[in-house]
N, C-alpha and C positions, 0 to 999 in steps of 0.2 A: 334812696339810701340816706339814712340819717344816723348820726352818732350822738351819744348822750353822755353827760357827766354831771355830777352834783357835788356840791360842797358849800360851806359858808352861807347857808340859807338861800342858795340859788340852785336852779336846775338849768343847765345849758344844753342846747341842741345845736348841731352844726351839720349842714347839708354836705355830704361827701364830695359832690361834684362842684356845686356853685359857691360854697362857703357861706351861704345864707345862715345867719345865726339868730338864735332866740334865747333870751335869758328870762326865766321866770323866777320871781321872788316868792319864797315860800309863804310869806304872810300877806301876799297881795290880795286886793279886792278885785282882781281882774286886769290890772295894769301889767305890762311887760315891756321889755326892751327888745329891739331887733336890729339887725343890719342886713340889707338886701344882698350884699356880697362881702367878701373878706376885706376889701379895701374901703368900704363905705363907712360913713358916720353912723353912730348909733341913734336910733329913733325910739322915743317913748310912745307907746300906744296905750290909751286908756280903754276902759271897758266899753265905751261907746264907739270906739274906732277913731277917735281924734288923735292925730299924730303930732308930736312935738320933737324938734331936733334937740339932741343932747350936746351937740358941738364937741364930740369926742369920737375917737375911733376905737375906744376900748369899753368893754362891758364893765360893770361894777366889780366883777371878779374875773379880770382878763386872763388869768392863768388857765381857767377851765377851757375857754374857747381856743387858746393857743395849744393846750395839751391835746385837744381833740384834733386840731390840724396836724400835729406831729404824729399822732396815732394813725390818722387816716393815711398820711404819707407812707407809713410803714405797713399799711394794709391791716391795721388793727382798729380798735375803737369799740366801745360798748354800743350795742344796739338793743332796742326794745324787742323782746321776743314775741312772736305772735301768740295771742291768747293770754299774755301776762299783763295784769293791771298794776299800775304803780300809783301810789298816793304820796304826794310830797307837799306838806303844808296844806294850803288851801286848794291845791291843784290835783286833779285826777287825770292820769295819762293811760290811754288804752290803745292797743294795736287793733285796728279794724280793717281787715282786708289789706289793701296796699297803702293805707294811710294811718297816721297816728292822730287820735282825737284827744284833745286836751280841753278840759272844762274846769271852771272855778266855782267852788261851793258858794261863794258870796255873790256871784253873778251868773245865775243858772241859765240865762238865755244865750250867753256868749259861748262860742266854740272857736278853737284854734285847730285847724286841720293841717298837719304836716304831710305834704304830698310829694310824689316823685319829682314834680317840676318846681316845687317851692312850698309856699304856704298860703292858706286862705284864712282870714280872720272874720268871723261872724260876730259883730258887736251886739251889745244889749239893745240897741235901738235899730234903726233901719240902715245903718252904714256898715260896710264891709271893706276889707283890704285884701288885695292880692299881690303876691310877689312870685314871679315866675322866671325860671332860668337865670337867677341872679340879677334880674333887672330891677329897676326902681319900683317902689311900692306905688300902687295906684288904687284909688277909691273905687268901690263898686256898691251897688245896691244889694242889700242882703237877699232880696228876693231872687237875684240872679245867681246866687251861690248856694242857696238852701238845698238844692238838688244834689250837691256834692256830699252832704252828710250821709254817712252809712245808715241803713235801716236798722233800728234797734230791734232785737229779738226778745 
């Protein structure tokens, strides 16, 4: 279960249960910010999967993440409907089965998979990142997570 909000040139996702947050900048070349749970510091991730601490607990547009938290608490919040594709700036967002698949037109090999347990990032090189159940992000080899990609029809 993931909620979604967009404004001010960013698209923000928040996991309903774990508070894992992702902020996509509309003009990005594949870089994005994330926090593994609601109390965590924000981490910048580049298109290769290199992570850099932001030394802040707020996204660049903190109001979107906060609003999603309030809506979730009320049992509300926008979700991406199955079969609906969304294009926001350089990002393409698609619901595929039980996960949301996000790609960037400037970095065609990378994928961000929003899953029930968190997210998986498949970088442009051989590095990936996993965040599960609101826990800390950990690096993984892309070959270990490629099988999670839904089969394209």
